[in-house]
PAZAPA-4460 file (N, C-alpha, C; in steps of 0.05 Angstrom, whole numbers, plus 32768, in hexadecimal, padded with zeros to 4 digits):
% residues 271
    n_x    n_y    n_z   ca_x   ca_y   ca_z    c_x    c_y    c_z   seq   type   mol
   7E65   7E55   7EE1   7E6E   7E5C   7EC6   7E57   7E56   7EB2     1      M     A
   7E51   7E6A   7EA1   7E3B   7E67   7E8F   7E3F   7E50   7E7B     2      K     A
   7E29   7E41   7E77   7E2B   7E29   7E65   7E32   7E31   7E49     3      T     A
   7E27   7E47   7E3F   7E2E   7E4F   7E23   7E4B   7E57   7E20     4      D     A
   7E57   7E63   7E35   7E73   7E6A   7E34   7E84   7E51   7E33     5      L     A
   7E7D   7E3E   7E44   7E8C   7E24   7E45   7E89   7E15   7E2A     6      L     A
   7E72   7E15   7E1F   7E6E   7E08   7E05   7E7E   7E15   7DEF     7      K     A
   7E7F   7E30   7DEF   7E8E   7E3E   7DDB   7EAC   7E38   7DDE     8      A     A
   7EB6   7E37   7DF7   7ED2   7E31   7DFC   7ED9   7E15   7DF2     9      A     A
   7EC8   7E02   7DF7   7ECD   7DE6   7DEF   7ECB   7DE4   7DD0    10      F     A
   7EB9   7DF3   7DC4   7EB6   7DF2   7DA7   7ED0   7DFC   7D9A    11      Q     A
   7EDC   7E11   7DA5   7EF5   7E1B   7D9A   7F0A   7E06   7D9A    12      E     A
   7F0C   7DF7   7DB0   7F22   7DE3   7DB4   7F1C   7DC8   7DA7    13      D     A
   7F03   7DBF   7DA8   7EFC   7DA4   7DA0   7EF0   7DA2   7D84    14      F     A
   7EE3   7DB8   7D7B   7ED3   7DB7   7D63   7EC0   7DA0   7D65    15      S     A
   7EBD   7D90   7D50   7EAB   7D79   7D51   7EBB   7D5F   7D53    16      D     A
   7ED5   7D61   7D58   7EE6   7D49   7D58   7EF0   7D42   7D74    17      I     A
   7EFB   7D56   7D82   7F07   7D51   7D9C   7F25   7D55   7D9C    18      G     A
   7F32   7D4A   7DB0   7F4F   7D4B   7DB3   7F5C   7D35   7DA4    19      D     A
   7F63   7D3A   7D8B   7F6D   7D25   7D79   7F88   7D1A   7D83    20      I     A
   7F97   7D29   7D93   7FB0   7D20   7D9E   7FAC   7D0E   7DB6    21      T     A
   7FA0   7D19   7DCB   7F9D   7D0A   7DE4   7F8C   7CF1   7DE1    22      G     A
   7F77   7CF3   7DD1   7F65   7CDC   7DCF   7F71   7CC5   7DBF    23      E     A
   7F85   7CCC   7DAF   7F94   7CB7   7DA0   7FA8   7CA9   7DB2    24      A     A
   7FB5   7CB8   7DC4   7FCA   7CAD   7DD4   7FBF   7C9F   7DED    25      I     A
   7FAA   7CAA   7DF9   7FA0   7C9E   7E12   7F84   7C93   7E0F    26      F     A
   7F7E   7C80   7E20   7F63   7C74   7E20   7F57   7C77   7E3C    27      S     A
   7F5C   7C63   7E4D   7F51   7C64   7E68   7F66   7C68   7E7E    28      E     A
   7F7E   7C71   7E76   7F93   7C75   7E8A   7F8B   7C8A   7E9F    29      E     A
   7F90   7C84   7EB8   7F8A   7C96   7ECE   7FA5   7CA0   7EDA    30      I     A
   7FA6   7CBB   7EDD   7FBE   7CC7   7EE9   7FB6   7CDD   7EFC    31      E     A
   7FC9   7CE6   7F0C   7FC5   7CFD   7F1D   7FD6   7D14   7F14    32      S     A
   7FCC   7D2C   7F15   7FDA   7D44   7F0D   7FD9   7D58   7F24    33      F     A
   7FEC   7D6B   7F23   7FEC   7D80   7F37   7FEC   7D9B   7F29    34      K     A
   7FDC   7DAD   7F34   7FDA   7DC9   7F2B   7FEC   7DDA   7F3C    35      L     A
   8000   7DE6   7F30   8014   7DF5   7F3F   8014   7E13   7F37    36      I     A
   8016   7E25   7F4A   8019   7E41   7F45   8036   7E47   7F3D    37      S     A
   8039   7E57   7F28   8054   7E5F   7F1F   8057   7E7D   7F22    38      K     A
   8043   7E8A   7F2F   8044   7EA7   7F33   803D   7EAD   7F50    39      D     A
   803F   7EC7   7F57   8036   7ED0   7F71   801E   7EE3   7F6D    40      I     A
   8008   7EDE   7F7A   7FF0   7EEF   7F77   7FD8   7EE5   7F84    41      G     A
   7FC1   7EEA   7F78   7FA7   7EE3   7F83   7F99   7ECF   7F71    42      I     A
   7F90   7EB9   7F7E   7F83   7EA4   7F6F   7F66   7EAC   7F69    43      L     A
   7F5E   7EA6   7F50   7F42   7EA9   7F48   7F3B   7E96   7F32    44      C     A
   7F25   7E88   7F34   7F1B   7E77   7F1F   7F1F   7E59   7F24    45      G     A
   7F25   7E52   7F3D   7F29   7E35   7F42   7F0F   7E25   7F3E    46      I     A
   7EF9   7E31   7F46   7EDF   7E23   7F42   7EDA   7E1F   7F24    47      K     A
   7EE0   7E33   7F14   7EDC   7E31   7EF7   7EF0   7E1C   7EEB    48      E     A
   7F08   7E1B   7EF6   7F1B   7E07   7EED   7F10   7DEB   7EF1    49      F     A
   7F05   7DE6   7F09   7EF9   7DCC   7F0F   7EE1   7DC7   7EFD    50      V     A
   7ED1   7DDC   7EF9   7EB9   7DD9   7EE8   7EBF   7DD1   7ECC    51      E     A
   7ED4   7DDE   7EC0   7EDC   7DD7   7EA5   7EE5   7DBA   7EA3    52      V     A
   7EF5   7DB2   7EB6   7EFF   7D96   7EB6   7EE7   7D82   7EB9    53      M     A
   7ED5   7D88   7ECB   7EBF   7D75   7ED0   7EAB   7D76   7EB9    54      K     A
   7EAA   7D8B   7EA9   7E99   7D8C   7E92   7EA2   7D79   7E7C    55      S     A
   7EBC   7D74   7E7C   7EC8   7D61   7E69   7EC4   7D44   7E74    56      V     A
   7EC9   7D41   7E8E   7EC7   7D26   7E9A   7EC0   7D29   7EB8    57      D     A
   7EA8   7D23   7EBF   7E9E   7D26   7EDA   7EAC   7D14   7EEE    58      D     A
   7EBB   7D00   7EE4   7EC8   7CED   7EF7   7EE3   7CF7   7F01    59      S     A
   7EEC   7D0E   7EF6   7F06   7D19   7F00   7F03   7D21   7F1D    60      I     A
   7F17   7D1B   7F2D   7F17   7D20   7F4A   7F2A   7D37   7F50    61      I     A
   7F21   7D49   7F61   7F31   7D61   7F69   7F36   7D62   7F86    62      F     A
   7F4E   7D6B   7F8E   7F54   7D73   7FA9   7F60   7D8F   7FA8    63      N     A
   7F50   7DA3   7FAF   7F57   7DBF   7FAC   7F60   7DCA   7FC7    64      V     A
   7F77   7DD8   7FC7   7F84   7DE1   7FE0   7F82   7DFF   7FE4    65      F     A
   7F79   7E0F   7FD0   7F76   7E2C   7FD3   7F5B   7E34   7FC9    66      F     A
   7F51   7E4B   7FD3   7F38   7E57   7FCB   7F3D   7E71   7FBC    67      K     A
   7F2A   7E78   7FAC   7F2B   7E92   7F9E   7F2F   7EA9   7FB2    68      D     A
   7F3E   7EBD   7FAA   7F44   7ED5   7FBA   7F5C   7ED0   7FCD    69      S     A
   7F66   7EB7   7FCF   7F7D   7EB2   7FE0   7F97   7EB9   7FD1    70      Q     A
   7FAB   7EC3   7FE0   7FC5   7EC8   7FD4   7FD4   7EAD   7FD0    71      K     A
   7FE0   7EAA   7FB9   7FF0   7E92   7FB3   800C   7E9B   7FAA    72      I     A
   801F   7E89   7FAF   803B   7E8E   7FA9   8046   7E7A   7F95    73      N     A
   805D   7E80   7F8A   806A   7E6D   7F78   806E   7E53   7F86    74      K     A
   8067   7E3D   7F78   806C   7E22   7F82   8055   7E17   7F93    75      G     A
   8040   7E28   7F99   802A   7E1E   7FA8   801A   7E09   7F99    76      D     A
   8013   7DF3   7FA7   8002   7DDE   7F9B   7FE5   7DE8   7F9E    77      L     A
   7FD9   7DEE   7F88   7FBE   7DF9   7F88   7FA9   7DE3   7F89    78      I     A
   7FAE   7DCD   7F7A   7F9B   7DB7   7F7A   7FA8   7D9E   7F6F    79      A     A
   7F9D   7D87   7F76   7FA4   7D6D   7F6A   7F8C   7D63   7F5B    80      E     A
   7F91   7D58   7F43   7F7C   7D4F   7F31   7F82   7D32   7F29    81      I     A
   7F6E   7D21   7F2B   7F71   7D05   7F23   7F5B   7CFC   7F11    82      S     A
   7F62   7CED   7EFC   7F4E   7CE4   7EE9   7F5A   7CDA   7ECF    83      G     A
   7F49   7CD6   7EBB   7F53   7CCD   7EA2   7F66   7CE2   7E96    84      K     A
   7F7D   7CD9   7E8D   7F91   7CEB   7E81   7F84   7CFA   7E69    85      V     A
   7F76   7CEB   7E58   7F6A   7CF7   7E40   7F57   7D0D   7E47    86      S     A
   7F47   7D0A   7E5C   7F34   7D1E   7E64   7F41   7D37   7E6F    87      S     A
   7F55   7D32   7E81   7F63   7D49   7E8D   7F72   7D5A   7E79    88      I     A
   7F7F   7D4C   7E66   7F8E   7D5B   7E51   7F7B   7D69   7E3E    89      L     A
   7F64   7D5D   7E3A   7F50   7D6A   7E28   7F46   7D84   7E33    90      K     A
   7F42   7D85   7E4E   7F37   7D9D   7E5B   7F4D   7DB0   7E64    91      A     A
   7F66   7DA7   7E63   7F7C   7DB7   7E70   7F7E   7DD4   7E66    92      E     A
   7F7F   7DD9   7E4D   7F84   7DF4   7E43   7F6D   7E07   7E49    93      R     A
   7F55   7DFE   7E44   7F3E   7E0F   7E4A   7F3D   7E16   7E68    94      T     A
   7F41   7E02   7E79   7F40   7E06   7E96   7F56   7E19   7E9F    95      A     A
   7F6E   7E15   7E95   7F85   7E26   7E9C   7F82   7E42   7E91    96      L     A
   7F77   7E45   7E79   7F73   7E60   7E6E   7F61   7E71   7E80    97      N     A
   7F4C   7E65   7E89   7F39   7E74   7E9A   7F46   7E7A   7EB5    98      I     A
   7F52   7E66   7EC1   7F5F   7E6A   7EDB   7F75   7E7F   7EDA    99      L     A
   7F85   7E7E   7EC5   7F9C   7E91   7EC2   7F92   7EAD   7EBD   100      S     A
   7F7D   7EB0   7EAD   7F72   7ECA   7EA7   7F65   7ED7   7EC0   101      H     A
   7F55   7EC8   7ECE   7F47   7ED3   7EE5   7F5B   7ED9   7EFC   102      L     A
   7F6E   7EC7   7EFF   7F82   7ECC   7F14   7F94   7EE4   7F0D   103      S     A
   7F98   7EE9   7EF3   7FA7   7F00   7EEA   7F98   7F1A   7EF1   104      G     A
   7F7E   7F1A   7EED   7F6E   7F31   7EF3   7F6E   7F36   7F11   105      I     A
   7F69   7F21   7F21   7F68   7F24   7F3E   7F83   7F2E   7F49   106      A     A
   7F99   7F24   7F3D   7FB3   7F2C   7F46   7FB9   7F4A   7F40   107      T     A
   7FB3   7F52   7F27   7FB7   7F6E   7F20   7FA5   7F80   7F31   108      K     A
   7F8C   7F78   7F34   7F79   7F88   7F44   7F83   7F8D   7F60   109      T     A
   7F8E   7F78   7F6C   7F98   7F7A   7F88   7FAE   7F8E   7F8A   110      N     A
   7FBF   7F90   7F76   7FD4   7FA4   7F76   7FC9   7FC0   7F77   111      K     A
   7FB4   7FC5   7F68   7FA7   7FE0   7F68   7F9A   7FE5   7F83   112      F     A
   7F8D   7FD1   7F8E   7F80   7FD4   7FA8   7F95   7FDB   7FBE   113      V     A
   7FAC   7FCD   7FBD   7FC1   7FD3   7FD0   7FCC   7FEF   7FCC   114      V     A
   7FCE   7FF8   7FB3   7FD9   8012   7FAE   7FC6   8028   7FB8   115      A     A
   7FAC   8023   7FB7   7F98   8037   7FC1   7F98   8038   7FDF   116      A     A
   7FA1   8023   7FEC   7FA5   8022   8009   7F8C   802A   8019   117      N     A
   7F75   8022   800F   7F5C   8027   801D   7F51   8043   801B   118      G     A
   7F5F   8055   800E   7F56   8071   800C   7F40   8074   7FF6   119      R     A
   7F42   8064   7FE1   7F2E   8064   7FCC   7F27   8047   7FC5   120      S     A
   7F0F   8043   7FBC   7F07   8028   7FB3   7F0D   8024   7F96   121      T     A
   7F1B   800F   7F8F   7F21   8009   7F73   7F09   7FFC   7F66   122      I     A
   7F02   8005   7F4E   7EEC   7FFA   7F3E   7EF6   7FF0   7F23   123      L     A
   7EE7   7FDD   7F18   7EED   7FD5   7EFC   7EDC   7FE6   7EE9   124      D     A
   7EDC   7FDE   7ECF   7ECC   7FEB   7EBB   7EBE   7FD7   7EAA   125      T     A
   7EB2   7FDF   7E94   7EA5   7FCD   7E81   7EB9   7FC5   7E6B   126      R     A
   7ED3   7FCA   7E6E   7EE7   7FC3   7E5A   7EEE   7FA6   7E5E   127      K     A
   7EDC   7F94   7E58   7EDF   7F78   7E5C   7EDC   7F69   7E41   128      T     A
   7EE3   7F4F   7E41   7EE0   7F3F   7E29   7EC3   7F35   7E26   129      L     A
   7EB8   7F37   7E0E   7E9D   7F2D   7E0B   7E98   7F11   7E15   130      P     A
   7E84   7F0E   7E25   7E7D   7EF3   7E30   7E8C   7EED   7E4A   131      G     A
   7EA1   7EFC   7E51   7EB0   7EF7   7E69   7EAC   7F0B   7E7F   132      L     A
   7E9B   7F1E   7E7B   7E98   7F34   7E8E   7E92   7F2A   7EAA   133      R     A
   7E7F   7F18   7EAD   7E78   7F0F   7EC8   7E8F   7F02   7ED6   134      E     A
   7E9F   7EF2   7EC8   7EB6   7EE5   7ED4   7ECC   7EFA   7EDA   135      L     A
   7ED1   7F0C   7EC7   7EE6   7F20   7ECB   7EDF   7F32   7EE3   136      Q     A
   7EC6   7F3A   7EE6   7EBF   7F4B   7EFC   7EBF   7F3B   7F17   137      K     A
   7EBA   7F21   7F15   7EBE   7F11   7F2D   7EDB   7F10   7F35   138      Y     A
   7EED   7F0F   7F22   7F0A   7F0F   7F28   7F12   7F29   7F35   139      A     A
   7F06   7F3F   7F2C   7F0C   7F59   7F38   7F05   7F59   7F55   140      V     A
   7EEE   7F4D   7F5C   7EE5   7F4C   7F78   7EF9   7F3A   7F88   141      R     A
   7F02   7F25   7F7C   7F15   7F13   7F89   7F2F   7F22   7F8F   142      C     A
   7F36   7F36   7F7F   7F4E   7F46   7F83   7F4A   7F5C   7F98   143      G     A
   7F32   7F5F   7FA2   7F2D   7F72   7FB7   7F20   7F8C   7FAF   144      G     A
   7F1A   7F8F   7F95   7F0D   7FA8   7F8C   7EEE   7FA3   7F8A   145      A     A
   7EE1   7FB7   7F80   7EC4   7FB6   7F7C   7EBD   7FB8   7F5F   146      Q     A
   7EA5   7FAF   7F58   7E9C   7FB2   7F3C   7E8D   7FCC   7F38   147      N     A
   7E92   7FD8   7F21   7E82   7FEE   7F17   7E69   7FE2   7F0C   148      H     A
   7E5A   7FF0   7EFB   7E41   7FE4   7EF0   7E48   7FCB   7EDF   149      R     A
   7E36   7FB8   7EDE   7E3A   7FA0   7ECF   7E36   7FA5   7EB1   150      M     A
   7E24   7FB7   7EAA   7E1E   7FBD   7E8E   7E10   7FD7   7E8B   151      G     A
   7E03   7FDB   7E75   7DF4   7FF3   7E70   7DD9   7FF4   7E7D   152      L     A
   7DD2   7FDF   7E8C   7DB7   7FDB   7E96   7DB4   7FE0   7EB4   153      Y     A
   7DCA   7FE3   7EC4   7DC7   7FE3   7EE1   7DD0   7FFD   7EEE   154      D     A
   7DDA   8010   7EDF   7DE2   802A   7EEA   7DE4   803E   7ED3   155      M     A
   7DD9   8056   7ED7   7DDB   806A   7EC3   7DF7   8077   7EC4   156      V     A
   7E04   8078   7EAD   7E1D   8087   7EAB   7E1B   809A   7E93   157      M     A
   7E1A   80B4   7E99   7E17   80C8   7E84   7E34   80D1   7E7D   158      I     A
   7E3D   80C8   7E65   7E58   80CD   7E5D   7E59   80E5   7E4A   159      K     A
   7E71   80ED   7E43   7E75   8105   7E33   7E64   8105   7E19   160      D     A
   7E63   80EF   7E0C   7E53   80EE   7DF3   7E35   80F2   7DF8   161      N     A
   7E2B   80E7   7E0F   7E0F   80EC   7E16   7E0B   810A   7E1B   162      H     A
   7E1D   8115   7E2A   7E1B   8132   7E32   7E1B   8144   7E1A   163      I     A
   7E2E   813F   7E08   7E31   8150   7DF0   7E18   814D   7DDE   164      D     A
   7E0F   8135   7DDA   7DF8   8130   7DC9   7DDE   813A   7DD5   165      A     A
   7DDC   8139   7DF0   7DC3   8141   7DFD   7DC1   815F   7E01   166      A     A
   7DD8   816D   7DFE   7DD8   818A   7E01   7DE0   8193   7E1D   167      G     A
   7DEE   8182   7E2C   7DF8   8189   7E46   7DF0   8176   7E5C   168      G     A
   7DFD   8179   7E73   7DF9   8166   7E89   7DDC   8169   7E94   169      I     A
   7DD3   8181   7E97   7DB8   8185   7EA3   7DA3   8178   7E92   170      V     A
   7DA4   817B   7E78   7D90   816F   7E66   7D92   8151   7E67   171      K     A
   7DAA   8147   7E67   7DAE   8129   7E68   7DA2   811D   7E81   172      A     A
   7DA9   8129   7E98   7D9F   811F   7EB2   7D81   8121   7EB3   173      V     A
   7D76   8137   7EAA   7D58   813A   7EAB   7D4A   8125   7E9A   174      N     A
   7D55   811F   7E83   7D49   810A   7E72   7D4B   80EF   7E80   175      K     A
   7D61   80EA   7E8E   7D63   80D0   7E9C   7D4E   80CF   7EB2   176      I     A
   7D4B   80E4   7EC1   7D38   80E4   7ED7   7D1B   80E3   7ECD   177      R     A
   7D16   80EF   7EB6   7CFB   80ED   7EAB   7CF4   80D1   7EA2   178      N     A
   7D09   80C3   7E9A   7D05   80A7   7E90   7D05   8093   7EA7   179      K     A
   7D17   8095   7EBA   7D1B   8080   7ECE   7D16   8089   7EEB   180      W     A
   7D12   80A3   7EEF   7D0E   80AC   7F0B   7D27   80A7   7F1C   181      G     A
   7D23   809A   7F32   7D39   8094   7F44   7D40   8076   7F44   182      T     A
   7D38   8068   7F2F   7D3C   804B   7F2D   7D59   8044   7F2C   183      R     A
   7D6A   8054   7F1E   7D86   804E   7F1B   7D97   8064   7F26   184      F     A
   7DAF   805C   7F30   7DC3   8070   7F38   7DCD   807E   7F1F   185      Q     A
   7DD2   8098   7F22   7DDB   80A8   7F0B   7DF8   80B2   7F10   186      I     A
   7E09   80AB   7EFD   7E24   80B5   7EFD   7E29   80C7   7EE5   187      E     A
   7E36   80DD   7EE9   7E3B   80F0   7ED4   7E59   80F3   7ED0   188      V     A
   7E62   80F0   7EB7   7E7E   80F4   7EB1   7E84   8111   7EAD   189      E     A
   7E99   811B   7EBA   7E9F   8138   7EB8   7EBC   813B   7EAF   190      T     A
   7EC1   8152   7EA1   7EDC   8156   7E96   7EE9   816F   7EA1   191      R     A
   7EDA   817F   7EB0   7EE5   8197   7EBC   7ED4   819F   7ED4   192      N     A
   7EDC   81B4   7EE2   7ECE   81BC   7EFB   7EB2   81C7   7EF5   193      L     A
   7EAF   81D4   7EDE   7E94   81DE   7ED7   7E80   81C7   7ED4   194      D     A
   7E89   81B2   7EC7   7E77   819A   7EC4   7E73   818D   7EDF   195      E     A
   7E87   818D   7EF0   7E83   8182   7F0B   7E6D   8191   7F1A   196      V     A
   7E6E   81AB   7F18   7E59   81BC   7F25   7E3D   81B5   7F1A   197      Q     A
   7E3B   81B2   7F00   7E22   81AB   7EF4   7E18   8190   7EFE   198      Q     A
   7E2A   817D   7F00   7E22   8162   7F0A   7E18   8164   7F27   199      A     A
   7E25   8175   7F37   7E1D   8179   7F53   7E01   8185   7F53   200      I     A
   7DFD   819A   7F43   7DE3   81A8   7F43   7DCC   8196   7F3A   201      D     A
   7DD3   8182   7F2A   7DBE   816E   7F21   7DBA   8158   7F36   202      C     A
   7DC8   815A   7F4C   7DC6   8145   7F61   7DCD   8129   7F56   203      K     A
   7DE2   8128   7F47   7DEC   810E   7F3D   7DF5   80FD   7F55   204      S     A
   7DF2   80E3   7F52   7DFA   80D0   7F68   7E18   80CE   7F69   205      D     A
   7E25   80CF   7F52   7E42   80CC   7F51   7E4D   80DD   7F3A   206      R     A
   7E64   80EA   7F3E   7E71   80FA   7F2A   7E8B   80ED   7F22   207      V     A
   7E8E   80E7   7F08   7EA7   80DC   7EFE   7EB9   80F3   7EF6   208      M     A
   7ED1   80F3   7F01   7EE6   8107   7EFB   7EF7   80FA   7EE5   209      L     A
   7EF2   8100   7ECC   7EFE   80F1   7EB6   7F17   80FF   7EAB   210      D     A
   7F2D   80F1   7EAC   7F46   80FA   7EA0   7F4F   8116   7EAC   211      N     A
   7F49   811A   7EC5   7F53   8132   7ED2   7F6E   812D   7EDF   212      M     A
   7F7D   8143   7EE1   7F96   8140   7EF0   7F90   8140   7F0E   213      D     A
   7FA4   813A   7F1E   7F9F   8137   7F3B   7F96   8151   7F47   214      D     A
   7FA0   8167   7F3E   7F99   8181   7F4A   7F7B   8187   7F45   215      Q     A
   7F72   8183   7F2C   7F56   8188   7F26   7F44   8175   7F35   216      M     A
   7F4D   815C   7F37   7F3D   8148   7F46   7F39   8151   7F63   217      M     A
   7F4F   815A   7F6F   7F4D   8164   7F8B   7F3A   817B   7F8D   218      S     A
   7F3B   818D   7F7A   7F28   81A4   7F7A   7F0B   819A   7F76   219      Q     A
   7F08   8186   7F66   7EED   817C   7F61   7EE2   816F   7F7A   220      A     A
   7EF3   815F   7F88   7EEA   8152   7FA1   7EE2   8167   7FB6   221      V     A
   7EF2   817D   7FB7   7EEC   8192   7FCA   7ED2   81A0   7FC2   222      E     A
   7ECD   81A4   7FA9   7EB5   81B1   7F9F   7E9C   81A0   7FA5   223      L     A
   7E9F   8186   7FA1   7E88   8173   7FA5   7E82   8171   7FC3   224      I     A
   7E97   8171   7FD4   7E94   8172   7FF1   7E81   815D   7FFC   225      A     A
   7E83   8145   7FF1   7E73   812F   7FFC   7E56   812E   7FF4   226      G     A
   7E4E   8140   7FE2   7E31   8140   7FDA   7E2A   8129   7FC7   227      R     A
   7E3E   811D   7FBC   7E3A   8105   7FAB   7E54   80F6   7FAB   228      C     A
   7E53   80DE   7FA0   7E6B   80CD   7F9E   7E7D   80D8   7F88   229      E     A
   7E97   80D2   7F8A   7EAA   80DB   7F76   7EBA   80C3   7F6B   230      T     A
   7EBF   80C3   7F52   7ECD   80AD   7F45   7EE2   80B9   7F31   231      E     A
   7EFB   80B2   7F35   7F10   80B9   7F23   7F13   80A4   7F0D   232      A     A
   7F17   80AD   7EF4   7F19   809B   7EDE   7F2B   80A6   7EC8   233      S     A
   7F38   8094   7EBA   7F48   809D   7EA3   7F66   809D   7EA9   234      G     A
   7F75   808D   7E9B   7F92   808C   7E9E   7F9B   8085   7EBA   235      N     A
   7F8E   8071   7EC6   7F94   8069   7EE1   7FA9   8052   7EE2   236      M     A
   7FC2   805A   7EE3   7FD7   8046   7EE5   7FDB   803E   7F02   237      S     A
   7FE9   8028   7F07   7FEE   801F   7F22   7FFF   8034   7F31   238      L     A
   8011   8040   7F23   8023   8054   7F2F   8014   806D   7F38   239      E     A
   7FFF   8073   7F2A   7FF0   808C   7F30   7FDB   8089   7F46   240      R     A
   7FD4   8070   7F4C   7FBD   806B   7F5F   7FC1   8079   7F7A   241      I     A
   7FD9   8077   7F87   7FDC   8084   7FA2   7FD6   80A2   7FA1   242      P     A
   7FDF   80B0   7F8C   7FDB   80CD   7F8A   7FBD   80D3   7F85   243      E     A
   7FB0   80C3   7F75   7F94   80C7   7F6F   7F83   80C2   7F89   244      V     A
   7F8A   80AD   7F97   7F7C   80A7   7FB0   7F7F   80BE   7FC4   245      A     A
   7F95   80CC   7FC4   7F9A   80E2   7FD6   7F87   80FA   7FD1   246      E     A
   7F7C   80FB   7FB9   7F6A   8111   7FB3   7F4F   810F   7FC2   247      T     A
   7F4A   80F7   7FCC   7F31   80F3   7FDC   7F1A   80E8   7FCC   248      G     A
   7F1F   80DF   7FB3   7F09   80D3   7FA4   7EFF   80BA   7FB1   249      V     A
   7EE5   80B4   7FAE   7EDA   809B   7FBA   7EE3   8083   7FAA   250      N     A
   7EE3   8085   7F90   7EE8   806E   7F7E   7EFD   8076   7F69   251      F     A
   7F0C   8061   7F61   7F1E   8064   7F4A   7F18   804D   7F37   252      I     A
   7F0E   8052   7F1F   7F08   803D   7F0C   7F20   8039   7EF9   253      S     A
   7F26   801F   7EF5   7F3E   8017   7EE6   7F38   8003   7ED1   254      V     A
   7F38   800B   7EB7   7F32   7FF8   7EA2   7F47   7FE3   7E9E   255      G     A
   7F5F   7FE9   7EA6   7F76   7FD7   7EA3   7F72   7FBD   7EB3   256      E     A
   7F61   7FBD   7EC7   7F5D   7FA5   7ED7   7F54   7F8D   7EC6   257      L     A
   7F44   7F93   7EB1   7F3A   7F7E   7EA0   7F42   7F7F   7E83   258      T     A
   7F4A   7F96   7E79   7F51   7F97   7E5D   7F6F   7F93   7E57   259      H     A
   7F80   7F94   7E6B   7F9C   7F8F   7E67   7FA5   7F7C   7E7D   260      T     A
   7FA4   7F62   7E78   7FA8   7F4E   7E8D   7FBF   7F3B   7E85   261      V     A
   7FD2   7F38   7E98   7FE7   7F24   7E94   7FDD   7F0A   7EA1   262      K     A
   7FDD   7EF5   7E92   7FD4   7EDB   7E9C   7FE5   7ED2   7EB3   263      A     A
   7FD9   7EC8   7EC7   7FE7   7EBC   7EDE   7FF1   7EA0   7ED5   264      F     A
   8009   7E99   7EDD   8016   7E81   7ED3   8011   7E69   7EE6   265      D     A
   8005   7E55   7EDB   8001   7E3B   7EE9   800D   7E24   7ED9   266      F     A
   8013   7E0F   7EE7   801D   7DF7   7EDA   800B   7DDF   7EE2   267      S     A
   8002   7DD0   7ECF   7FF4   7DB7   7ED5   8005   7DA0   7ECA   268      L     A
   800F   7D90   7EDD   8020   7D7A   7ED4   801C   7D61   7EE4   269      R     A
   8024   7D4B   7ED9   8020   7D31   7EE5   8030   7D2E   7EFF   270      K     A
   8023   7D23   7F13   8031   7D1F   7F2D   8048   7D0A   7F2A   271      K     A
***
């Protein structure tokens, strides 16, 4: 976990004073706590949970019973924590926030992976919270999916605005190749079969089929005929995934994995 992210999280909670409640009530009291799952899903972020706690007090002792990517059920004992009550309560909310958020992403992602049933690979997007992208994309991997590009720097994606401003797909791709050669993989967003054909003719590495209905996607996959990778994107609900996977696309990208997340419920309480 990045130091600056941890420092920012603590600054939000402690400011320059600290935990004015816990530090007033407790001094050197030592207690044991248990971390319990209150949901069913995929665990993610247990290392970060420990890291947050230890950043407050390195003397806190942990006994962890599950690893990231493992399925957990309601009532499962995830970990036991022993140490100063004041330290554990000071770190509790930050540690639980991260664990709950990442486990929520991993759990939702796994549902999409199961729905695709191995026919298409589920991908995330760049629709992440500032500063949390690395952790959120890690959670996606824990849920069984793969990461799309990390940022604007590691894969070329020519989207509709690029295409319109550049004067077309061919001009946009040519400018990319003039600038970068074959250094980066090139993906082209397409909105209809004519644009799909242009992307094929430009020898794009991947064609994004954006906001197409299932029939048009099937036609696009048939047109591409394995000459490049295919990615379905836009309005990808969990209910729609099986039908989209049936079209034969290689990838399905889902922004919902990271931008609409229900926190996984955990309980940290005294033994």
